Structure formats: structure tokens, C-alpha cells
C-alpha positions in Angstrom: 8.1 9.9 -14.0 8.4 6.2 -14.7 7.8 5.3 -18.4 8.5 2.7 -21.0 9.4 5.3 -23.6 12.9 6.2 -24.8 15.1 8.2 -22.4 15.3 11.3 -24.6 11.5 11.3 -25.1 11.0 11.0 -21.3 13.4 13.9 -20.7 11.6 16.1 -23.2 8.2 15.4 -21.6 9.6 15.9 -18.1 10.9 19.3 -19.2 7.6 20.4 -20.7 5.6 19.2 -17.6 8.0 20.8 -15.1 9.2 17.6 -13.5 12.8 18.7 -14.1 14.4 22.0 -15.0 16.7 22.5 -17.9 19.7 22.8 -15.5 19.2 19.5 -13.8 18.0 17.3 -16.6 21.5 16.4 -17.6 22.9 15.9 -14.1 24.0 12.5 -13.1 21.4 10.3 -11.4 18.4 12.5 -12.4 17.3 10.6 -15.5 18.0 6.8 -15.6 16.9 3.9 -17.7 15.4 0.8 -16.1 18.7 -1.1 -16.4 20.6 1.8 -14.8 18.1 2.0 -12.0 18.4 -1.7 -11.1 22.2 -1.5 -11.3 22.3 1.4 -8.8 19.9 -0.1 -6.2 21.8 -3.4 -6.2 20.6 -6.9 -5.6 17.1 -7.5 -4.3 14.5 -10.3 -3.8 10.8 -10.3 -4.3 9.1 -12.2 -1.5 5.6 -12.7 -0.2 4.8 -11.4 3.2 2.3 -13.6 5.1 1.4 -10.9 7.5 0.3 -8.2 5.1 -0.6 -10.8 2.4 1.2 -8.9 -0.3 4.5 -9.1 -2.1 7.5 -7.1 -0.8 11.0 -6.2 -2.1 13.9 -7.1 0.1 17.0 -5.0 -0.7 20.5 -6.3 0.0 21.6 -2.6 0.3 18.7 -0.4 1.6 20.9 2.7 1.6 21.6 2.3 -2.1 17.9 2.3 -2.9 17.4 5.3 -0.6 20.2 7.3 -2.3 18.9 6.5 -5.8 15.3 7.2 -4.9 16.1 10.7 -3.4 17.9 11.8 -6.6 16.1 10.1 -9.5 13.2 12.0 -11.2 12.9 10.1 -14.5 13.1 6.4 -15.2 12.8 5.5 -18.9 12.6 2.2 -20.6 11.1 0.9 -17.4 9.8 -2.6 -17.0 6.8 -3.6 -14.8 9.3 -4.8 -12.3 11.0 -1.4 -12.1 7.6 0.3 -11.3 6.9 -2.4 -8.7 10.3 -2.0 -7.1 9.9 1.8 -6.8 6.4 1.7 -5.4 7.2 -1.1 -2.9 10.5 0.5 -1.8 8.9 3.9 -1.0 5.9 2.2 0.7 8.0 0.0 2.9 9.9 3.0 4.2 6.6 4.6 5.4 6.0 6.7 2.3 2.6 7.3 0.9 2.5 6.3 -2.8 -0.1 7.4 -5.4 0.5 6.0 -8.9 -1.2 6.7 -12.2 -1.1 4.2 -15.1 -3.1 2.9 -18.0 -1.6 -0.3 -19.3 -1.3 -4.0 -18.2 2.3 -3.4 -17.3 1.1 -0.9 -14.6 -1.4 -3.3 -13.0 0.9 -4.8 -10.3 2.3 -1.4 -9.2 -1.2 0.2 -9.2 -2.4 -2.6 -6.9 0.6 -2.1 -4.6 0.3 1.7 -4.3 -1.8 3.1 -1.6 -3.8 5.0 -4.2 -3.8 3.6 -7.8 -5.2 5.9 -10.5 -6.0 4.8 -14.0 -6.9 6.9 -17.0 -10.4 6.5 -18.5 -8.9 5.2 -21.8 -6.7 2.7 -19.9 -7.2 -1.1 -20.3 -9.6 -3.0 -18.1 -6.9 -4.8 -16.2 -5.4 -1.5 -15.1 -8.8 -0.2 -14.1 -9.6 -3.3 -12.1 -6.4 -2.8 -10.1 -6.9 0.9 -9.5 -8.7 2.8 -6.7 -9.7 5.7 -8.9 -10.5 6.0 -12.6 -9.9 9.4 -14.2 -12.7 9.4 -16.8 -11.8 12.6 -18.5 -8.1 11.7 -18.9 -7.1 15.0 -17.4 -4.3 15.1 -14.8 -5.9 18.2 -13.3 -8.7 15.9 -12.1 -6.2 14.4 -9.6 -5.7 17.8 -8.1 -9.4 18.4 -7.9 -9.9 15.0 -6.3 -7.3 15.9 -3.6 -9.0 19.2 -2.9 -12.4 17.4 -2.5 -10.8 14.8 -0.4 -9.4 17.4 2.0 -12.8 19.2 1.9 -14.7 16.0 2.9 -12.1 15.4 5.7 -12.7 18.9 7.0 -16.5 18.4 6.7 -16.3 15.2 8.7 -14.5 17.0 11.4 -17.1 19.8 11.5 -20.0 17.3 11.6 -18.4 15.3 14.4 -17.8 18.5 16.4 -21.4 19.5 15.8 -22.7 16.1 16.8 -20.6 15.9 20.0 -21.6 19.4 21.0 -25.3 18.7 20.7 -25.2 15.2 22.1 -23.1 16.2 25.2 -25.5 19.1 25.9 -28.5 16.8 25.6 -26.9 14.2 27.9 -26.0 16.8 30.5 -29.5 18.4 30.4 -31.2 15.0 30.7 -28.9 13.8 33.5 -29.1 17.0 35.6 -32.8 17.3 35.0 -33.4 13.7 36.1 -31.2 14.2 39.2 -32.7 17.5 40.3 -36.3 17.7 38.9 -37.1 14.0 39.2 -38.0 13.8 35.5 -36.2 14.5 32.2 -36.8 18.0 30.8 -37.1 16.6 27.3 -39.7 14.0 26.3 -39.3 11.3 23.7 -40.7 13.4 20.8 -38.4 16.3 21.7 -35.4 14.0 21.7 -36.4 12.5 18.3 -36.8 16.1 17.0 -33.3 17.0 18.2 -31.8 13.9 16.5 -33.7 14.7 13.3 -32.2 18.2 13.2 -28.7 16.8 14.1 -28.5 13.7 11.8 -30.2 15.1 8.7 -30.2 18.8 8.4 -26.8 19.2 10.2 -25.2 16.5 8.0 -26.5 18.1 4.8 -25.4 21.6 5.9 -21.9 20.6 7.0 -21.2 17.6 4.7 -21.8 19.4 1.4 -19.4 22.4 1.9 -17.1 22.8 -1.0 -13.3 23.1 -0.9 -11.7 26.5 -0.5 -10.6 28.3 -3.6 -6.9 28.8 -4.1 -7.3 32.6 -3.7 -9.1 32.0 -0.3 -6.2 29.9 1.1 -3.2 31.5 2.6 0.3 30.4 1.4 1.0 29.0 4.9 -2.2 26.8 5.0 -1.9 25.9 1.3 1.2 23.8 1.9 -0.3 21.9 4.9 -1.0 18.3 4.3 -3.1 15.9 6.3 -0.9 13.2 7.8 -2.0 9.7 8.3 -1.0 10.1 12.0 -3.3 13.1 12.5 -6.2 12.6 14.9 -9.7 13.3 13.6 -10.6 15.0 16.9 -8.2 17.9 17.6 -7.7 19.6 21.0 -9.4 22.8 19.5 -12.5 20.7 18.7 -12.7 19.3 22.2 -12.4 22.9 23.5 
């Protein structure tokens, strides 16, 4: 949690929300102010990367940032620069960053994060720099959006598998029919009818499936995440 509030206020909220436990909230390095955070990570420079066309943070001591980032859970009295440093530091090391904010001070970090989320009551500047706007101001909506995102990803895989199955069958039938019978087994109207079934009814059936309920998901599968390096077409789908 990165906030501009007082450190004790941030600790109290973090305890209530389960970010930290009562045993670790007073441990060294868990809760820091913005000044303490910058002191621990050491010197750095903000520079513009011509390749990615975005600003980056260059740390003089990358290990110091990694050590601080792995331990810290609360940063209070944070400035916009502190938020930007944390987002860029994690992102530059290959991490996937989603950030939620609602003020002008969050705008730069929201834009830098892979997924920027703004509350519905947030300012227009923060909304313009966000990818998602949470209209009901409910953090549980983020969890629902992740569930729907995974459901859509699974539905896309199902539809691709369905499309490839039908298309490959049609191609094989047409090719073998033309090579052995001298004419295609399916005429133009039949081919259009097959495409109508595939592209419309199949897409509606497979693309609108909802996400699985928590009670329907096993503990093993519940923790599985979709990696950015995962292929859309899996070996099982080809089989």
C-alpha cells in the first residue's frame, strides 16, 4: 500500500485490510515513509527511453531496490515520485504491475503501470491515465474483473479450438474430395452454411460462458495464473 497518509494511519488501515499482520507491522522495513524508502533504495536517475518512448528509473544500486521492494508492504507519506519509482522498478525487472489510484498525484504511476485502475469518484486526470475505471468504488470489482478476464481468455481458447477443428475438417474433406471424386463434396451454399454456424452460433455459445464459481474451482487450479509467456494454443488443444 502506497499512500500519502500518515504512517500510523497507513498501518491501521493495512491491519484492517489484511495487508500486514499484527506480528509483522512493527518489524523493520515493513512500513516506511517516502523519505525512508528513497533513502534505502539509494541514488537514482529518471531518464527517457527512446526505444519504449517512456520514462524509466535508473538505479545506482539495483540490489538495494530489490531488497527494499521484497520486504516493504506499506509506504506512507509517499510523493508522486515514490509511486512512480516503485511501479517502474518492478516493471523494469519483468514484473506485472496493476495500480489503483484516484488523484492527480497518481496519474504518472497509473500511466506507467501495465494496468492502471481509477475509482469512479477519482479526478478526471487520473481517469484519463487509467485503463479501467471502477464505477462502484468497490475493490471487489477488481477481483470480479480478473475472474471475467480469465473467463474471456478461456473462452477465446475454446473458440479457437472449435474453429480450427471445423476448418481443418472442411479443408481435408474438400481436398480429398477434389482429389478422389473430381469435385468438392460441399457446394458454395453448404460452405457458407458451415461458416454461419461456426462464426455466429459457435462464437455466441463459447464466447459468453461465465467464469467458474469459487466452489467449483479446486484449490490447485485456483492458484494458477495466466502468464504473459503462455501460448494461446496449447498442446492439448492441438491434440
